C-alpha positions in Angstrom: 9.9 121.3 -28.5 12.0 124.6 -28.7 9.1 126.5 -27.0 9.0 123.9 -24.2 12.8 124.0 -23.8 12.6 127.8 -23.4 10.0 127.4 -20.7 12.2 125.0 -18.8 15.2 127.3 -19.0 13.0 130.1 -17.8 11.8 128.1 -14.9 15.3 127.2 -14.0 16.8 130.7 -14.1 13.8 132.7 -12.8 15.1 132.7 -9.2 18.5 133.9 -10.4 17.0 136.6 -12.5 14.9 137.8 -9.5 18.0 137.8 -7.4 19.8 139.9 -10.0 16.9 142.3 -10.3 16.1 142.7 -6.6 19.6 142.5 -5.3 22.0 144.3 -7.6 25.4 145.4 -6.2 24.5 148.6 -4.3 25.0 150.4 -1.1 22.2 151.5 1.2 22.6 154.1 3.9 20.9 153.7 7.2 18.9 156.7 8.3 20.2 156.6 11.8 23.7 155.4 11.7 24.9 155.7 8.1 25.1 152.0 7.5 24.9 150.1 4.2 24.8 146.5 3.0 25.7 145.0 -0.4 24.4 141.6 -1.5 25.4 139.6 -4.5 25.1 136.2 -6.0 28.6 135.7 -7.6 32.3 136.8 -7.4 31.7 138.7 -10.6 29.3 140.9 -8.9 31.9 141.7 -6.2 34.4 142.8 -8.9 31.8 145.0 -10.4 31.0 146.3 -7.0 34.5 147.5 -6.4 34.5 149.5 -9.6 31.2 151.3 -8.9 31.0 154.6 -7.1 29.5 154.4 -3.7 26.4 156.4 -3.4 25.5 157.9 0.0 22.1 158.7 1.3 21.8 160.1 4.8 19.5 158.9 7.5 18.4 155.6 6.0 18.3 152.2 7.8 19.1 148.8 6.5 17.3 148.5 3.2 17.4 144.7 3.0 16.0 141.8 4.9 17.1 138.7 3.0 19.8 137.1 1.0 19.8 134.0 -1.3 22.2 131.2 -1.9 21.9 128.1 -4.1 21.8 124.7 -2.4 24.2 121.9 -3.1 27.0 124.2 -4.2 30.2 122.1 -4.4 32.8 124.5 -5.8 36.4 124.6 -4.6 35.9 127.8 -2.7 33.3 129.0 -0.3 30.3 130.6 -2.1 29.8 134.3 -1.6 26.4 135.0 -0.2 26.5 138.9 0.2 28.4 141.8 1.8 27.7 144.0 4.8 29.0 147.7 4.7 28.5 150.9 6.7 29.2 154.5 5.7 31.0 154.9 9.0 33.8 152.8 7.5 36.1 155.2 5.6 38.3 152.3 4.6 40.7 152.8 7.5 39.9 149.3 8.8 38.5 150.7 12.1 35.2 148.9 11.6 34.6 145.3 12.5 31.6 143.3 11.3 30.0 140.6 13.5 27.6 137.9 12.4 25.4 135.8 14.8 22.4 133.6 14.6 21.6 130.3 12.7 24.8 128.8 11.4 27.0 131.8 12.1 30.6 130.6 12.3 29.7 127.0 11.3 27.7 127.4 8.0 28.1 131.0 7.3 31.3 133.0 7.9 31.8 136.8 7.7 35.0 138.6 6.8 35.1 141.0 9.8 36.9 143.7 7.7 35.2 143.6 4.4 31.8 142.3 5.6 31.7 139.5 3.0 29.5 136.6 4.0 30.4 133.2 2.6 28.7 129.8 2.9 31.4 127.4 4.0 29.4 124.2 3.9 27.2 122.5 1.4 23.6 123.4 1.9 20.5 121.3 1.4 17.2 123.1 1.1 15.2 119.9 1.9 17.0 119.8 5.3 16.7 123.6 6.1 15.2 126.2 3.8 16.3 129.4 5.5 18.6 130.8 8.2 17.9 133.8 10.4 21.1 135.8 11.3 21.9 139.1 12.9 24.5 141.6 11.6 26.2 144.3 13.5 29.1 146.8 13.0 31.4 147.5 16.0 34.5 149.6 16.7 37.6 147.6 15.9 39.4 148.6 19.0 36.6 149.0 21.6 34.1 146.5 20.2 31.4 149.1 20.9 28.4 148.9 18.6 28.4 151.4 15.9 25.0 150.2 14.5 22.0 148.6 16.1 21.8 144.9 15.4 19.9 144.1 12.2 18.2 140.7 11.6 18.1 139.2 8.1 17.3 135.9 6.4 19.4 133.8 4.1 17.1 131.7 2.0 18.5 128.5 0.3 17.4 128.4 -3.3 16.1 125.0 -4.5 17.7 123.1 -7.4 16.4 119.9 -8.9 18.5 117.6 -6.9 15.9 115.1 -5.6 14.4 112.4 -7.8 10.7 111.5 -7.4 10.4 108.9 -4.7 7.7 106.3 -4.2 6.9 106.3 -0.5 5.4 102.8 -0.1 7.0 100.7 -2.9 7.3 98.1 -4.0 3.5 97.7 -4.5 1.3 94.7 -4.7 -2.2 94.4 -6.2 -4.6 91.7 -7.0 -7.2 91.4 -9.8 -9.5 88.5 -10.6 -8.5 86.5 -13.7 -10.8 86.8 -16.7 -11.8 90.3 -15.6 -13.6 92.4 -18.2 -11.9 95.4 -19.6 -14.3 97.7 -17.8 -12.8 96.8 -14.4 -9.2 97.2 -15.2 -7.4 98.4 -18.3 -5.0 95.7 -19.4 -2.8 95.2 -22.5 -3.7 91.5 -22.6 -7.4 90.3 -22.7 -8.6 87.3 -20.9 -5.6 86.9 -18.6 -5.7 83.3 -17.3 -4.2 82.6 -13.8 -3.7 79.0 -14.8 -1.4 80.2 -17.6 0.4 83.0 -15.7 -0.4 84.0 -12.2 1.9 87.0 -11.5 2.9 90.0 -13.5 5.7 92.4 -12.6 5.3 96.0 -13.7 8.0 98.7 -13.4 6.5 102.2 -12.8 8.6 105.3 -13.4 7.9 108.8 -12.2 9.7 111.9 -13.8 9.8 115.5 -12.6 9.9 118.5 -14.8 7.0 117.1 -16.8 9.1 114.3 -18.1 11.4 116.7 -20.1 15.1 116.4 -20.6 17.1 117.3 -17.5 14.5 116.1 -15.1 15.1 113.3 -12.5 13.1 110.1 -12.3 12.3 107.4 -9.7 11.1 103.9 -10.2 9.2 101.2 -8.3 7.7 97.9 -9.0 4.1 96.8 -8.9 3.4 93.1 -8.6 0.0 92.2 -10.0 -1.3 88.8 -8.8 -4.3 87.3 -10.6 -6.8 85.9 -8.1 -8.6 82.6 -9.0 -12.2 82.3 -10.3 -14.0 79.0 -10.9 -13.5 78.8 -14.7 -12.3 75.2 -14.9 -14.3 72.0 -14.4 -12.9 69.0 -12.5 -11.4 66.3 -14.6 -10.7 62.7 -13.5 -7.0 61.7 -14.0 -8.2 58.5 -15.7 -11.5 57.3 -17.1 -11.3 53.8 -15.6 -10.2 52.8 -12.1 -9.5 49.2 -10.9 -9.7 48.1 -7.3 -9.7 44.7 -5.6 -11.1 43.8 -2.2 -11.2 40.6 -0.2 -14.7 39.3 0.4 -14.2 39.3 4.2 -13.2 42.9 4.5 -14.7 44.8 7.4 -17.6 47.1 6.7 -16.6 50.7 6.3 -13.2 49.9 5.0 -11.8 52.1 2.3 -11.7 50.2 -1.0 -9.9 52.9 -3.0 -9.7 56.6 -3.9 -10.6 58.4 -7.1 -9.5 62.0 -7.8 -10.7 64.7 -10.2 -8.1 67.4 -10.8 -9.1 71.0 -11.0 -6.8 73.7 -12.3 -8.5 76.2 -10.0 -7.4 76.6 -6.4 -9.0 77.0 -3.0 -12.7 76.7 -2.8 -13.0 77.0 -6.5 -11.3 73.5 -6.8 -13.6 71.8 -4.2 -15.6 68.9 -5.7 -18.2 66.5 -4.3 -18.2 62.8 -5.3 -21.2 60.6 -5.9 -22.0 57.1 -7.2 -24.6 57.7 -9.9 -24.9 54.3 -11.5 -23.7 50.7 -11.4 -24.6 47.3 -10.0 -22.9 47.9 -6.7 -24.7 51.1 -5.6 -26.3 49.2 -2.6 -23.0 47.7 -1.5 -20.6 50.7 -1.8 -20.6 54.4 -1.0 -18.3 57.3 -1.8 -17.3 60.2 0.5 -15.5 63.4 -0.3 -12.2 64.1 1.4 -12.1 68.0 1.6 -8.4 68.0 2.5 -7.1 65.7 -0.3 -9.8 66.7 -2.7 -10.6 63.1 -3.7 -13.4 60.6 -3.3 -13.1 57.6 -0.9 -15.0 54.4 -1.9 -16.1 52.4 1.2 -17.9 49.1 1.7 -21.5 49.4 3.0 -22.6 45.7 3.0 -20.8 42.3 3.2 -19.4 40.8 0.1 -19.6 37.1 -1.0 -17.1 36.0 -3.6 -19.2 32.9 -4.3 -22.3 35.0 -5.1 -20.7 37.8 -7.2 -17.1 38.3 -8.1 -17.0 41.8 -9.5 -18.9 45.1 -9.5 -19.0 48.2 -11.8 -19.7 51.7 -10.5 -20.1 55.1 -12.3 -18.8 57.9 -10.1 -19.2 61.6 -10.6 -17.2 64.6 -9.4 -18.9 68.0 -9.5 -17.7 71.5 -8.4 -19.2 72.7 -5.2 -19.0 76.4 -5.9 -20.2 77.3 -9.4 -19.6 80.8 -10.8 -22.6 81.7 -12.9 -20.5 83.9 -15.1 -18.8 80.9 -16.5 -21.8 78.5 -16.6 -21.5 78.5 -20.4 -18.3 76.6 -20.1 -20.0 73.8 -18.2 -20.9 71.4 -17.1 -18.6 71.7 -14.2 -18.5 67.9 -13.5 -16.9 64.8 -14.8 -17.5 61.0 -14.6 -15.4 57.9 -14.4 -15.9 54.1 -14.2 -14.8 52.0 -11.3 -14.3 48.3 -11.5 -14.2 46.4 -8.2 -13.0 42.8 -8.2 -13.9 40.6 -5.1 -11.2 38.3 -4.0 -11.9 34.9 -2.5 -11.1 34.6 1.2 -10.6 31.4 3.1 -13.9 31.1 4.9 -14.7 28.7 7.7 -17.0 25.7 7.2 -20.7 26.3 7.0 -23.1 23.9 8.7 -26.3 22.9 6.9 -28.3 24.2 9.9 -27.6 26.8 12.5 -28.9 24.3 15.3 -29.7 20.6 15.4 -32.4 18.8 17.5 -32.0 15.0 17.9 -34.1 12.4 19.8 -33.0 9.1 21.2 -34.8 6.5 23.3 -33.2 5.9 26.7 -32.8 2.2 25.9 -30.9 2.8 22.7 -28.0 0.5 22.1 -24.5 1.6 22.5 -22.7 2.8 19.3 -26.1 3.3 17.6 -26.4 6.4 15.4 -28.7 9.0 16.9 -28.3 11.7 14.3 -25.9 13.5 11.8 -24.6 17.0 11.2 -23.3 18.2 7.9 -21.0 21.1 6.9 -19.2 22.3 3.8 -16.3 24.6 2.9 -17.9 27.6 1.0 -14.6 28.3 -0.8 -14.0 27.3 -4.4 -11.2 25.0 -3.2 -13.7 23.2 -1.0 -11.5 21.8 1.7 -12.6 18.5 3.3 -14.2 18.9 6.8 -13.3 17.0 10.0 -15.9 16.9 12.8 -15.4 16.6 16.5 -17.2 17.1 19.8 -16.3 19.9 22.2 -15.7 17.8 25.3 -16.3 20.8 27.5 -20.0 20.3 26.6 -19.9 16.5 27.0 -17.9 15.9 30.2 -19.3 12.3 30.7 -18.4 11.4 27.1 -21.8 10.0 26.4 -21.6 10.6 22.7 -19.1 10.2 19.8 -19.0 11.6 16.3 -17.6 10.2 13.1 -14.9 12.7 12.1 -15.6 12.2 8.4 -19.4 12.1 8.0 -20.6 13.8 11.2 -22.7 10.9 12.4 -23.3 11.0 16.2 -23.4 7.7 18.1 -24.2 6.7 21.7 -21.1 6.0 23.8 -22.7 5.3 27.2 -26.2 4.2 28.3 -28.8 6.8 28.8 -31.3 7.1 31.6 -34.2 9.4 31.0 -35.0 9.5 34.7 -31.6 11.0 35.4 -31.3 13.5 32.5 -33.8 14.3 29.8 -31.7 16.7 27.7 -28.1 16.6 26.6 -26.6 19.8 24.9 -23.4 19.4 23.1 -21.3 21.5 20.6 -20.0 20.0 17.3 -16.9 21.5 15.8 -16.2 21.5 12.0 -12.6 22.1 11.0 -11.0 22.5 7.5 -8.4 19.8 7.0 -6.3 22.2 4.8 -6.4 25.1 7.3 -7.0 24.1 10.9 -7.5 27.8 11.8 -10.8 27.8 9.9 -13.4 26.2 12.3 -17.1 26.5 12.9 -19.3 25.4 15.8 -22.9 24.4 16.0 -25.1 23.5 19.0 -26.8 20.1 19.1 -29.7 19.4 21.5 -30.4 15.7 22.3 -33.7 14.7 23.9 -33.9 11.3 25.7 -37.2 9.6 25.1 -38.8 7.4 27.8 -39.4 3.7 27.7 -41.5 1.5 30.2 -38.5 0.2 32.1 -39.7 0.7 35.7 -42.4 -1.5 37.6 -44.8 0.2 40.1 -43.7 0.3 43.7 -45.6 0.8 47.0 -44.4 3.5 49.2 -44.2 1.3 52.2 -45.6 -1.9 53.8 -49.2 -1.7 55.0 -51.2 -3.7 57.7 -55.0 -3.9 57.4 -57.4 -4.3 60.3 -61.0 -5.4 59.6 -63.9 -5.1 62.0 -65.8 -8.2 62.4 -69.0 -6.5 61.7 -67.8 -4.6 58.7 -70.2 -4.0 55.9 -69.5 -4.7 52.2 -67.9 -1.8 50.3 -66.6 -0.1 53.4 -63.0 1.4 53.0 -60.9 0.0 55.6 -57.4 1.1 54.6 -55.8 3.5 52.1 -52.7 2.6 50.2 -50.1 4.9 48.6 -48.6 3.6 45.5 -45.3 5.0 44.4 -45.3 5.4 40.7 -42.3 6.1 38.5 -43.3 9.8 38.6 -45.0 9.8 35.2 -48.7 9.9 35.1 -49.1 8.3 31.8 -47.9 4.9 33.1 -51.0 2.9 33.7 -51.4 0.8 37.0 -53.9 -2.0 37.4 -55.0 -2.9 40.9 -56.2 -6.4 41.9 
């Protein structure tokens, strides 16, 4: 450590040592005009300069081209940068020194009698590292140049006044969770995003090799663990219960099941299937990608009186499997779904979808020509009341017993006028008049021999006196009752 400290001090003071070696208090004589310049780095050097004997050399020009000054000087007095002097000045104050160029008069000021140059403002090497100025000696009274102008540079010496700075901080980075150590060096193995998703790291940069006296800068690095599929789906419960009315419309959603996954995004996507149960033909399950759950829907009609409950076994399985974590599998889970069918108030059911009745046309009034039956399929089994839809029996030829469904003849029938009568019977639940059913009834009228033969008109016959036996003399048209199976006997 002492050796390193010595190196640091040497690095810090090297510019000042060079300044001391290369720019000691001295006087140079210009070869053409007997001019000289003195440069120093501190007021102590000026005091020593006044005590030294001035050495003259003839016919030499300005033997200098730069001065040095430390940046960020903040003393109570202006800092002395250097001194201009000419052999032509015997000390009678007849010489005036003029300074021009970068910062002359604003940053650097010259004593026109002594030639001392001072920095009157605080300098920052990072803003401007050097200044180019021109020095000249003129006659005090006439302002005529006594020396040709001479250009020189004042360089601003750097000090450690700027801490390291991170240009683009704060920083953000991502790394997959469960990364192996070969990818990124971490202090914690098997970092799990589900346990902690984000880490904040403070980074510090030090200059001077991190040794004492150096400056430092800091920034933050936010490391976010990205998700991988390392968790299987898990149903929130092992058993689900749903109920559904037996008259629900096909395609209706019966219920939803959900398997939670600690992963996010596509790693949490699961598909749902019915893999077993006694209702696989009646129900189906679809996956909702947005809500990440399964929707159970009805595929076929239900009948409470036939089967009152069903049991399904559903499965949720990850869609995107990461083979690196297959050993943690299987990436799926199952649950049981119980579906109870609720009884709905169904309308009456006729014993036949249609009825065909026959009745002779000479049937007596109020005679029973047939019967329809219906029942309430519900467990409550409401009594049924029957009626005729009079829009189908405008002439009111038939009646029906409201209790037993027997159909009777209300008015005489005539097969020759109408062979078929089509009516509609209505069955209504007594306990719920909104539950009704209809059935068509076709009634066929059977013929009876109730019409005698009739001649179409009166006929006159004329016989020839000499007619022969068997000769047809007239033809007769006999009007029948339009039915060929009626037999006629001619005499």
